[in-house]
N, C-alpha and C positions, 0 to 999 in steps of 0.2 A: 504494499500500501505505499503509496507517495505520500510525502509529505506526513509524513507519522507524527502525531504532537505527542507531546510528554511532558510531565512535571508542571513546570508554571505555565507553558504556552497553552497545553490544555485545561488547564483550569479558567485561564484568561478565558480563552473560546468559548468553552461551555457558557461560563459566566455571560457575556456580553451576550450571549445566542439565547440563554434562558432571560435576562432582566428585557431583552427587547420584546420576547415572546408575552411576558409576565403585564408589559405594558399595555402592549396591544391589547391583551384578555380583557384587562381593566376595561380600557375604552368601550371594549364591546359590552358590557355587563353596565356599566357606572350609568348611563345615560339618560335611562328609567327616572331615574330621582329628578332631572332636572325637567321633564314631561310639564308640568305646570308652568315653569316658568317659562318654558318656547311655546307653550301654548296661545298665553297671554303676547309673548312680544312679535310672534309673528299672527297673532288674529288666526289660530287655524284649531282645529276640534281634535279630542282625541284621537280618533280613527285615521286621522292625517298624521300627528306627530310619531304615531304607532311605526308608521313606515321607518322612519329612523333606526328602529331594530329591525322591524321586520324585513325590511330592503336589504339591511347590512346580513342577514342572517341569508336570502336568497343569492345574494352575489358570492357570500363567503361560501356558499355550498358548491358551485358551480366551478370556485377556482381548485379547490381541492382533489378532485380527479387528475388534473393538469399538472400538478405538484409534480408527479413522477418522472412526466416527460421534461418537465425545468430541470430536475435535479439532474439528470441524465444528458441534458443538451447545454446547459448554460454552467459556468465554473461556480462554484458555489459562493466564492467571495462576493461576486458580480452580481449574482440573485440575490444575497441577502442584502446589498447595499442597496440595489435596486428597491427590494421591498420596504426598506427604513426611509429612503427618500420618497417612495410614492405616499406612503402611509404622511410624511412629514408635511408634502406639498397638500395630500387631502387635508390634513386638520388644518393647513392654514387658509385652504379654501374656506372649513368651516366659521375659522374665526372670524374673517372679514365677511363672511355671507351678509348682505343685503335683504334676502328673501328663500323662503323656505328652499324653493328649487335650486338653490344655490348650495344651500347646505347640505343638499338630496346628495349632488355631485360630489362633495367633499368626503361626504360618510362612505359613497360606492368607492371611490380610490382607498379608504381605509379597508374597506372590505372585500378588494380583492388582493392588498398587502396581508389581509391578516388569512383569507381562504388559502393564500400561496404558502406562509410561512407555517402555520399549525402541523399540518402534517409532514412539512421538510423538516422543522428544525428536529423534531421527534425521529425521524430516517437517519438524519445525520448523527445524532448522539447512540441510536441503537448503533450503527454502523461503525462509528469509532471505536466501539469499547466492546471489549470480551464479552461472551457470552455468561462465564462466572462473575462479572461484576457489572453485569445491566441494570438487575434489580436495583442497584445501590442507587447508580448513575440516573436511572430512569426517575428515581425516587423524587430527586430533586427536580425533573419534571412535572414530577406533578404539583410542586407547587404553583407552577404556571396554569395548569389545568381546574386545580380544585381552587386553591386559596384565592386566584386572581379571579374567579367567577364568585366568590362568597364575598370577599372584600370590597370589590367593584364599588356596589352602592353602599358603603361606608368609605370608603374615600371619598366618594363624591359629596356624600352629605357633608362631610368636613371641608372640602375644596370650596362647596357651594356655602358655607355658614361663611364665611372672608369673602370669596368674590361672589364675580357672575357668571351666567352659563359660560361665557367667553374665557374665562378665567381659566375653568377646568378643561378648555381644549389648548389653552396656551400652555397650561402643565405637562399635558402629554408630548405636546409639541416640543418644549424646554428638553425633557427627558431624551426622544429618540433623536433629536438632535445632537444630544451629548453622545450616543449611545453610537451615532453614525461615525462622529470623530475616534471612538474607541475602534469602531471595526475594523475602519482601514490597517488598522496596525496590529488586530488581533484573531481575526477569521480570516482562514485559509480556506482554500479552494482542495478540500482534502477528500471529496466524493470522486470517483473515475467517472472520466465522462463517458458515453455511449451515444454517440449522434444517433439518432433516428428521424424519420420524416415524423411530424405532428399529423395527425388525421384528425382534418380540421370536421368531417361528418359526424366523427364521436363526439368533437367537443359539441355540435349543434345537438346532438341526441342527448348530452346528458343533460339540457337544460331541461328533461323530464324530471328530473330531481327537482331544480327551483319549481315547476309546475303544482307537484306534489305539496312541498312546504308552503308554496301560497295557497294552495286548498288547506289543509292543515292549519292556517294562521286565519283562515276567513270563516272555517265552520263555526259555527255559534254565535257570527256578529250578527248584528240588526241590517235589514235590509240588504238582505243576500240577495244576489241573481241566482235561483237554483240552475237555470238553463244552464248558465255561462261557467258556473263551478261543476257542472259535470261533464261540460265539454272539455275544462280543462285537466280534469282527471283523467279522463277519457285517451285524451292527445298524449297527456305525458308517460299514463302506463304503457301506451302504444310505443313512444320514446323509449321508454327505459327496457322494455324488453327487449326493443329492438339495440338499442345500446349492449345489452348483455352479450345477445346473440353476436353481436359483432365483434366483439372482444375475445369472444371464446374463438372466433376463428382468424383474426388477423396475425400476421406473423409477429409484429411489432405492434401489443395493443396500448391504447389511451391508459387503459388500468388493467394490469392482469390479473384475471379473476380466476386464474389456477390456484390460488394463494386459498381458493374456498372449500380444495379438495383434503387439506388439511383438517384434522377433525379439530386436534387442540387448538389450533387457530380459530375456527369456525366458534368452539366453546370461547374463547378470549374475545369473541367481537360481542358473542350475547353479554358477556359478565363486565365487558368495560359499560356498554350501553345500558344494562340494570344499574350500576351503581350512578352512572350519570341521570339516569333519570330520576333518582333520589338526590341526589344533589340540589340537581336544578330546579326542582320541585318545592325543594325544602327553602332555598333563596327567593322564590316566588309566591308560595301561598303561606310561610310562619307569617312574612310581614303583613301580607293582607288580614291574618288571624290577631296579630295584635292588634293593629289597628280597627278592624270591624268589633270583634269580640272584648277585645280588653281595652279598648279607646287610647292606647297608644300614640302618640305622634309619630307622623311621619320618618322622622329623622330620626327619633330613638328606636322606631321598629327595624330600621334599616342599621344602628349600633348595636341592636341585639344580636346580631348576626354575628357578631364580631369573635365572643371565645370561640361557637365554632368553626368559626375561618380560621382562627388561633389553631387550636385541636388541630385541625386537618394539616396546617403546615407543619406544626411538631412531627405529626405521625408520618408521614409522607416519606423524607427520607430515611425515617427508622424501619417502616415497612418494605421498605427497597432492600435493605440491609437483611430483614429477616426471609423475604422472599429468597435472595441469594443462599442463605442457612440452612431456612428450614423445608424450602421447597415453596412451589406456588399454591399446591393443594391448601396446605394448610393455611396457609398466610390469607388465600382468597374466602375461603369456608370461614373464617375468624370474621373476615370482613362482613361476608354476606349474614351471619348471625349478628354482628352488630347492628348493622342497618336493619333486620328483621323485629329486632328488640326494640329499637327504636319507633318502629312503626306500631308494632303491640303495645308498646307504652303508650302510644295515641289512641287505640282503640281502646286500651282499655280507661283511661284516664277522659278521654271525649266526650264521653255521656257528662261531665260537668265540665263547667268552664276551670281550663288548664292557664294557673297563674304565667306570668313571663318568666320567672326563675325557673319551674320546671321546662316550661317548655325550649327555653336557652339551653338546659342540659340534654333534652331528649335530642336538641338541633345537632348539638356536638357531639351526640353518639352515631347517628348517622352520618354525619359529614367524618366521622372516624372511621367510620366502616367502609366508604369510600375512600380514605387515604392504601388499605387492606386490599382494595380492589380493583382498582381503576388503572393505577397506572402499571401495578405487579401484572395485569391482566395483558394490556398491550405490550409489555415486558415478554412474556410467555409467548403469544402470538410471534413474535419477531424472533424468536428463538426457536421457533416451530417448522421458520421458512431459511432457503437461501438467502444469502447475501443480497443477491440481486435482485430478490423480491421485497425485503425489506420496506421501500417505499413504496411500493405499488400496496401491500397490506396495511402498512402503517395510514397511507390516504386511504383505503377503504373502511378502516377502523371510524376513522376520523369522521369521514361524510355519515356512514349509517348511525353515528352517534349523535352526531347535530340532529339528523330528521328525526331519529326516535326521543332525544330529549325534546325538540320542538312538540313533538305529540303526545308527551308525555305531559307538559304543561297543560295543552290545549284540553285533555282527556280530565285533570285534575280542576281546571276553568269551568268546563263543562258540568262535571259531576256538581261542583260546588254552585255554579248558577240555577241550573234546573233544580236540584233538591230544594234549595233554600226559596226558589220562587214558589213549587210546588206545597213546601211546608205552610208558607206564609197565605197561599189562596186555600190551602184549609182550613184558615183559621187561625193556627199558631202566630203569635209574637214574631215581629220580622227580626228581633235578638235571637229568639230559642232556634227559627228556621234556620238562622245562620250557623247557628252550634250545629245542628241536624246538619245541616251543609258539609261543613269542613269535618265530621266525624265520620260520616258516610265516604269522604276523599281518601280517609286516615284507612277505613275500612279497605277500600279496592285497591291501594298501594299495597297494603300488607298483603294480599292477596296474591299481588302480581309479584312483589318480590320473592316471592317461592320458587317460582321462575329461575333466580337466580341460584337461589339454593342450590336446586337441581344439578345446572349445571359447574356447579363448583365440587358438585357431590361427584360427577361423571368423570372430573379432570386426572389423569394418571398421579399417583403416590410417589413422585420422583423430584428431584431436586433439580431438574432441568427440562424442560417442557419438552 
């Protein structure tokens, strides 16, 4: 392997890579805190401002399957610098945006950067790390995926307390600009190039993933056009099926789906999705519970996620080392049992009002369980593949996780809304109806996470996947 990294060079390389990913991940999850301010500033409604997140996810999702081709055809140093520069330019456009469409343009540029980076940084870290040390190294990568998602609203609430919504993006721009300068000296083109033709038709067909995510985000909203939604669903499904068939028949596919022939890899995909669904639902549903049932302020509901985020951050590197030492099965069984325990406590206690402190403890248990599952599952999946397939395997896991995570939030929101409305229409007070809605969400996700436990039980009881 050319340009082999070691010692201080390796540490600086990984540090800059993770800091860039961490900052971009926070920018993805933090903007929801500024929605009310943005609605007032641009004179737009909630359904319009939501596109800052929905549109971001759609564009990010389409770039993920392209990342393996970029890793194989562009020197990683230049690719990483391009990602940082594009994100910085997009953030600058957001900062100076005179209207909402211009702000959306800036967010789209940020989303392209994040969509390329998320699978790429994991692929690079897995590629440069020996199998026996991947658990430890990817434990630090878990800090990015887990703690950034959970701490995004917290950091946003703090920054917005002292400045305007533009100040939030200035903060991201300053950090990324510093990382760009550091990357010039620390990032190396460590991945071997394997030049290939970019199959543009596969890229076009991959827009089917955007269609599915769009429909997922539209379901349950008011004034939805059923005919157009069904039409988009049908076209998107056809495109995805065509995309899959094309990848299986191309000599150099955009996304090599032969990775799915490995059963341990398939389990890793399912496990990382199961843990991610729990994490993202907690970060969305718990603040809503704090506000609607406990009457906590929006800023406090965001800060209440801090203990869980800190616990997740502390555990991630630790669980990576345990995966290297104990093996993946024991670690991920521990994590799935923690996640199930958290949802079980919510089911048992949810008949009554759960106060803020117990909710924070339960959130920490579920998020801690995520640390034992998500990144160890990604590492196990990579260990199951040949080195030249790692980028494809990571891109597939990331895309699949994104779609299922969005679906999980949708399912939780629909259950809460429909049960609450049904109970209220039946004569129950709205407060009690809301409690019933949340309790139903807790029951459903407790049942769903049994699937994850089943997948963990199917793993081979070996130290290496």
